[in-house]
N, C-alpha and C positions, 0 to 999 in steps of 0.2 A: 349331851350336857351332863355335868356332874350331878349326881343325885342329891348331894348335900348343898347344892347351890340354892340360895334363898331368892335369887333373881329369876323371874319367869323366862322360860326358854324363848318365848316370842320376843322379849325385850333384848335378850342376848343376840338373837338372830338379827334383829334390826340394827344393833350396834355393829355387828360384823358386816352386814349388808351395806351400811352407810360408808364404812371404810373401804369396802371393795368398790363401791360406786365412785368414790373419790379417786381411788387409784386408777380406775379405768378412764375417768374424765381427765386425769393428769397425763394420760398417754401410755400407760402400761398395757401390754398385751395380756390376753387371758392366760396364756401359758406362763408368763412372767409372774402374774399375780398368784397363780397356783403354786409356783415354785417358792415364792417368798413365804407363803403361808406354811408350806410343808417344812421349810428350813426353820422358820420361827417356832413352829410347834416342836420340832426336834430339839431346838436349843432350850426351850422352856422346860420340857419334860426331862431333860438330862442335866438341868442346871443345879440340882441339889448337891452335886459333887464338886461344883466350881467354887473357888475361894472367894470370888467377888460377891458383894452383897447385891440384893435386888435393886437398891437405890443406885449403885454403880452402873448396873446394866441399863437402867432407865435414863441415866443422865445424858443430856445433850448439851453441847457447848453453847457459847454466847451467840448473839444474834448475827445475822448475815453481815458480812463486812461492808456491803454497799449501804445498808441502813445505818451501820455504825459510823460510816464516813459522814453521812448527813447529820447525825447526832452531834459529832464533834465539831462539825462546821458551824453549828449553831451555839456551841458552848465554849470552845477553846478560844481564849483571848487572842491568840496568834492569828486566828482566822476571822476575827470580827473587826469591823470598823469602829469609829468613835461613837456611832449610834447603835452599837451592838447588833449590826446587821452583818450577815455573812459576806466576806470579801469575795469578789470575783477571782477565780483561779484558772490557770492554764490546765489543760488535761494532763500533760506529761512533763513539761519543761520546768526545771527549778525545784528547790527543796520545799516550796509551798504549793506544789501542784497536786492535783487529785491523785495522780499515779504515785507520788511520793507518800501521800497520806495512806493510801491503800497498802503500800509495801511496809510502812511503819506498823500498821495495825496487824497485818498478817504477812510476814516475809515469804510465806509459801504460796500466797494467793497470786493468781494471774491478774495483775492490775489492769491490763488492757481489757480482759473479759469483764472485770468488775465495772469498768467505765462504760463498756457497751451495755451492760445490764442497767446501769443507772440512766442511760439515755433511752433505752428501749421502754422502760416502764415509766418514764417521765419524772424521775427524781431530780434531774438537772435540766437547765435550759441554757442555750447559747446566747451570749450578748453580741451586739454588732462588732465588737473589737476582737471576737474570737474566744474570749474567756467565758467561764461558766459559773452559774450560781444555782442554789437549790430552787426548785420550782415553787415550793410552798413549804410551810412549817410541818405539815403532815402529808403522808404519802397515801395516794389513792391508786389502787390497782384494780381494774375492772375486768380482768381476765386471768386465767390460770397460768400466769407466767411462772417459771421455776422459782422465782423469789417468793411469790404468793404460796406456791406449793410447799416450800420449805417452812414458811411461817405457819401454815396449817398443821403440818406434821409435828413441828416442835410444840405447838400449842396443845395438841392431843397428848403427846408424850409427857409434857410437864403436868397436865391435869391428872393423868393416871399416876404419875409419880407423887403428886401431892396427896391424892386420895390414899395411896398405899402408905405414905408416911403417916397420915392421920389415923390409919387403922393398924398400925404396927402392933402386933400382939405383945411384943416385948415392952411396949410403952417407953421406949428410950429415945424416940425421935421428937424433934420440936414440932408441935402442931402448927399448921399454917391455915390461913383463912381459906375457906372453900364454901361459899354460900350462893344463894340465888334468890331473886324476887320474881314472883309469878302470879298471873291470874289466868283462868281458863277462858275468859269471855271478854277480852278487850274489844270495845267497839271498833268495827272495821274503819270507821271514819277517823279514828284516832291513830291509825297505824303510822302515818307520816309524822304526826306530832310526837309519837313515842320514839321514833327513830331520832328525831332532832333532840328531844329531851335527854335521852340516854347518851347520845353522842356528846352533848355539852357537859353533862355530869361526869361522864367517863373521862373526857379530856382534862377536866379540872382535877379529878382524882389522880390520874396518871402524872400530871404535873407535880402534885404534892408528893407522891411517892418517889418520883424521880429526883426531886430536890433533896429529899431525905436521904436517899441512897447515895447521891453524889457527895454529900458532906461526910460520908462515912466510908469512902473507898480507902483501901490500904495505902494507896499512893499519897493520900493526904495525911497519913499518920506521921508522927515524929519518927525519926530514923530508928531509935531504939525499939519502938513498938513494932515497926515493920520487920525488924530483924527477929524479934521474939515471936511474933505471930506468923511469920511466913506469908505465903501467898493467900489472897482472899478467896472467897467462895462466890460462885454465881448466885445471884438473888434477884428476883423480880416478880412482877405480876402480869397476868393477862386479863383483859376484860373484853367481853363481847355481849351483844344483845341478840335476841332471836325472835322470830315471828312465825306463827303458824302459816301453812301454805295457802289457806283459803282467804281470799280477800285482802292479801297483803302486797299487792302489786302497785307500782307507780303508774301514772298516766303514760301512754305510749310515747309521748314526745320526749320523755326523760329516760335516762339509763340508771338502773340500780347499780350502785357502786359500794364496794366494801372497803372500809378504811383500815389500812395497816399503819398504825400510829408510830411515828418516829419522834421521840420525846425531845423537846427543846426547852431552853431556859427562860423563854419569855413568859411573863405572868399571864395566866389564863384570864379569860373574860369571867366576870363574876357569875357563878352558877346560879341557877334558879333555886329558890327556896323549896325544899321538899322535906318537911318534917311532919311526921305523923306517928301515932302509936303503932306498935307491932300488930300485924293482922295475921290471920291463918295462912295467907299466901306467902308470907316470908318464911324462909327456911329456919329451922330451929335445931340444926344438927350440931352435934358436939365435935 
């Protein structure tokens, strides 16, 4: 560990260990993990001579095409009925099929594989007439499917990118929100209530951010502004809650599930009121 590092070695070791454990759980072999780490270390230590900025190297593209399909299915008027519900679609036949939508979003994507992914993780369900609709407004994946692995990887990369942006020594980057709320001694009996409360608050927050972003996409700008500004930039937020390992399990008859939210345009349920003065547990970072 670097001598001038202000972070304890034990904390850095825990960070690396958590990433290694995730890679192993995701199916990577030990040799492959070692190879990836050696290659990344080599790239980072030799990156000073590269023309690309650190932000460029950390950038990852937009969300998975399967999740984007579900998002558009809930937003685009061409795919909504009169009650603003997603219209049933065929898998591959016709210009309004799932396959056609995948190809429009990403011409290089394997639309058949994307559809298989959506079926495998339960994003879509089949109707008696053979057409398909989204299973629900939010996506729940309870195992490390490749779609969930991709989500986790991009979440970590984007968090690191935001932290590096906020600590840019040149102070030329736009600072972004990066905060947390925390207590060290939540009552164990409140763990499930905490999960429900943060889920409801988080959904309402994501809905508000998503609506704000949608109204400001480059495709919605007047033609002269689109021509002058060029392509837009990727922008978004990630939100997640966490619990300590001790005493945070559900009853055995239930399964713990992780929500991977796919934003939709329907108005959220009114969130619970949660207003209080700042406390020492709230982050006060610049």
